[in-house]
N, C-alpha and C positions, 0 to 999 in steps of 0.2 A: 890516598884514600879520601882525603878532604876534597881533592879535585873531582873525584868520581861522584861524591855526595852532592857537591855543588852543581855538577853537570846534570845530575838527576833532578835536582830541585828546579833548575832552569827549564828542563824539558817539561816537567810537570806544570810549571807556571805557564809555559808557552801553550801547552795543550789546553790548560784551563782557560787561558785568554782566548784561544781559538774557538773553544767550545762556546764560551759566552758570546763571542762575536757572531758565531754561526747561529746560535739560538736567537740572538737579537735580530739578525737578518731574516731568519725564517719567520720569527714572530711578526716582523714588520712587513715582510714581502709575501708571505704565504697567502693571506687573504686575496691580495691582488693577483697572485699567480693562479689561485683556484678560480677567482672571478674571471680571469682572462681565458682559462681553459673552458669554463662553463659557457662563457660568452661565445667562444668560437664554435661550440656545438649547439648552444641553446638560443642563440640570438635570433631575432625575427629575421626573415628573409628581406631582401631589398625590394619589397612591393611598394608601389607609389600611390595606389588608390585604396580607399577604404574597402574592406572585405566584409560582406554580410554573411553571417552563419546562423543556423537554427539548431539548437540543442533540444531535441524532443525529451519528454518526460521519461525518466528511467535509464537514460544513456550513461555509459561508463566513461571513465577518464580516457580509456583507450579510444573510444569513439571520438571524443573531443580532439585528442592529439592527432589522430589519423585525419580527421576533418581539417584541422589547421594545417597539417602537412600537405594534404591534397590541394588546399586553397593557396599554398605558397606562403603561408604566414610564418611557419617555423621550419628550421632546417633538419631537425632530428626529433622524431616523435618519442623515442625512448628516453632521451635526456629530458624532454619536457615532462614526461610521466614521472621520472625520478625526482625532479625538483618539486613537482606538484605534490608528490607523496611526502617529501620531507616537510613541506609546509602544511600538510593536512588538507590540501585543496581537494584531493580525490574523493573525499566523503562529503564535500560541501557544494558540489556542482548542482546548479539549478537550471531547469528548462527555461528557454526563452529565445528571443531573437536578439542577436548581438552584432554590433558593428565594430570591427577591429580597425583602428586607425594606424597608419604607417609609423606614427611617432610613439606608439605604445611600447612599454617595456613588458617583460614577462610578469612582473608584479602587477602591472596594470591589467594584463589579461586575466591573471589569477583572480584579481579583485572583481573584474567585470563578470566572469562566469559564475560568481557566487551570489550575484544580486538577484537574478530571476526577473524576467520581464515577460510581458505578454508576447506570444509568437505572432509576428506580423502576418496578416492575411495577404495572399496574392489573389487579386480579383481576375477571374476569367469570365468574360462576357461572350456568349455564343448567340449570334443573331438567328432569328427565325429564318428558315429556308436554306440554312447551310447544309451541305452534304457531309457525310462522314469524312470524306477526303479533305474538305475545307476545315472541318473541326480539328482533324489531326494536324494540319498545318499550323493552326492557331495554337494548339497545345505545344507543338515544337517551338514556335516562335516565343512563347512565354517561358521556355526553359524547363519544362516538366519532363522532357524526354524527346525521343524522335517520333516523327509521324508514323513510322512503321511500327514502333512499339505500341502506339495507341491503337492502331488498326488491329494488331494481334490481340491486344487486350479486349477489344470488342468481340472478337471471335471466341475468346475464352469465356467471356460473360454470357454469350449466347448459349454455350454448352452448360454453363453454371445455372442459368435460369430455366433451362429445359423448355424453351419456347417451341410450340408445335405449329410450324408452317413450312411450306415447301421452299427450300433455299436453292433449288437447282439453277434457276436463272438469275440469281441475285449477284450483284457485284460486291456488295458489302452486307453481311447477314443482319447487322444491327442498324441498317439505314432506317431512319425515321423513328427509332426506338429510344433516342437520346433527346431529352427535353431541352430546348434552347432556353437559356436563362442566364442570370448573373450569379456565378458561384464564387465562394470564398474557399481557397485552399491555402496550403503553406508551401514553401519552396521545397519541402521534403516529399510532397505528394507525388505519386507515381502516375503514369498514364492509366494504369488499371484503376487506381483510386478515382480518377476523374471519370473514366468511362462508367464505372460501377455507380458512382453518385448520380450521373446524368440518367442512366437507365433506371435506377431505383426511383428517382424523382418522377420520371415519366409513368412508371407503373403505379406509383402511389397516387399520382394525379388522376389517372384513369379510374382506378379502383374506388377512390373516394368521391368521385363526381358522376361517373357515367355508366356504371355497371347495369343499373336498372334500364337505362335508355338503350344500351346495346342489346340487352335481352329483349326489350320491346320491339326493336327493329330486326332482331335475329341477325345481327351483324358481328363479325369477329373483330378482335383488336387489330389484326393485321389489315383487314379491309378498312377499318376506321382510319388508321394511320396512313394508309395508302391514299385514300380520298382526301384526307386532311393535307397531305403533302402536295397534292395536285392543286388544292385551293390556295395553299401558301405560296406556291410558285406562280399561280395565275392571277391572283387578286391584285388590283391596283392599290387598294386600301382595305382596312379592316371592315369598313362600312359595307362593302359589296361582297364580303366573303359568303354570307348566307345565300345571296342571290346566285353566285357562281356555284355554290354547293347544289342549289336547286337545279341548275342546268345539268350538272354532272349526274345527279340522281335521275333526272328526267330522261337523259340519253340512255343510262343504264337500264332503266325500266322498259324502254321500247327497243332494246338491243341495237342501239345506234352507236357507231364509232364515236369515241370521245374526241379524237382529233385535237389533241393538246400538244402544242409545240414544246413545252418543257420536258415532256416524255421523250420526244425525239432527241432533244439536246442531251438528256441524261443517258439514253441508250447509245447514242452515237459516240459520246465521250467515255462510255463505260463507267460513269459515275465520277470521272476524274477531270475531264476536259470540259471547257465551256465554249459554246459557239456564239460569236458576237452577232451573227446573222444566220437565220435558218433559210436554206435554199431548197428548191424543189427536189434536188438530188438527195438532200438529207431526209426529206419526207419519205422517200422511197427506200431508205436504208433499212434492210430487214434485221430486226432484233425484237426480242420479246417485249421491250418497253415502248415500242413505237405504236401509239394509239391511233395513228392514221392507217395502219395495216392490220392491227389486231383488235378484235372486239373485246369489250369488257375492260376491267381494270388491268394495269400493268402488274407484273408479278410481285411487286412490293413498292414501298415508298420511294420517292425520288429525292427526298430531302427531309430535314427535321422540321416537322410542323410545330407551330407554337400553340398556346392554349386557345386563342381565338379561332384558329383554323380547325382545331379538333372539335371545338364546340359547334362550329358551322357545319362540319361533316355530319354531325349527329342531329342537327336541327336545321335542315335545309329550308330555304324559303319556299312556300307553296305558290308556284306560278306555272305558266305554260311555256316559258322561254326554252329554246333549244340552241340558240346562237348568241354570240357576243363578239364585238369588235372593239379593239383598243382605241380610245380617244385620247385627247390631251390631258384629261382630268379623270379618267376612269374608263369604264366599258359601256358601250351602247348595246342593250340587250334586245333581242327580237325573237318572235315566235316562229316565223317562216324563213325559208332560205331566200325568198325574193326580198323580204324586208331586210334581211341581213345584208344582201348585196347592195341595197340602197344605202344602208348605213356605211358600208365599206367605201362606196363611191363618195359619199358625203364627207367622210372623215379624211379620205385621201385629198379631196379638194381643199379642205381646211388646212391640212398639213402643207399642201402646195402653196397656199396663200401665206403661210408663216415662213 
């Protein structure tokens, strides 16, 4: 009996010692075990370059975690959300532009996105005379989306604004209706955001400056932008824009072919390609934009005119010029064809000497 009691005491002691040892082990090792487990699921990915993100106002923790996952910063969005909620970060996220460094821990990231910073602007500069095809390429290059998405967006905006002009022979319905300028966007801006902003800026510019003048001349917005686009592509400098505008208006008034090479280039390339040199065969290429073959204005703008060209379209210089020839520092203007031929001969001689 004594042996049995002794054996039971020994067993109880062994169990107690084992329990105490296990408890001590768990107490000492559990944090590192949990940390290791969380680290395997929550650790940042092995990215080597800083990653820029933008958190817009009102975005949730899910938005942030999915963004970080898509950018390759974290390995598991769900675990990121879980730990952020434990720390109360989910209710403290602030909008801003943030840079995630490869050396950052999760605590660093949690701390960062609670600070709030101004969202960094992305500058998009569109030069005067660009076509929609060229603008779309610029939008894609800046990382706002694809060129195709931008072109589709312009078509959607055309429907949205309910513009009333014939689109039958146009390659891009909003050609000429996007005002060239330097714009500030964010990296979250979409192609539609950009197209709508440019179109709205154009309409506001026209409405605030030229409605009375357009009514005075009895000219439509579409005609103004078409003439302005021709001036934009033809003028050597801003200084001669009103003079070129006068030539265009003079020819239109006497029902004379405009004979402008940029219209040939635009029509031949369907608004997408550019000719480095215009040949006689190009002049004979039949399309609705070719002003060597068709009287009057082309069916629409051939590029995006800037403010100076639009002003020149509405305020042409009053003169009798019908011709001009490109010189080394601008155009030589003339009233008669004979005078024009003399200018061309003279200019070719100068070019030959150079």
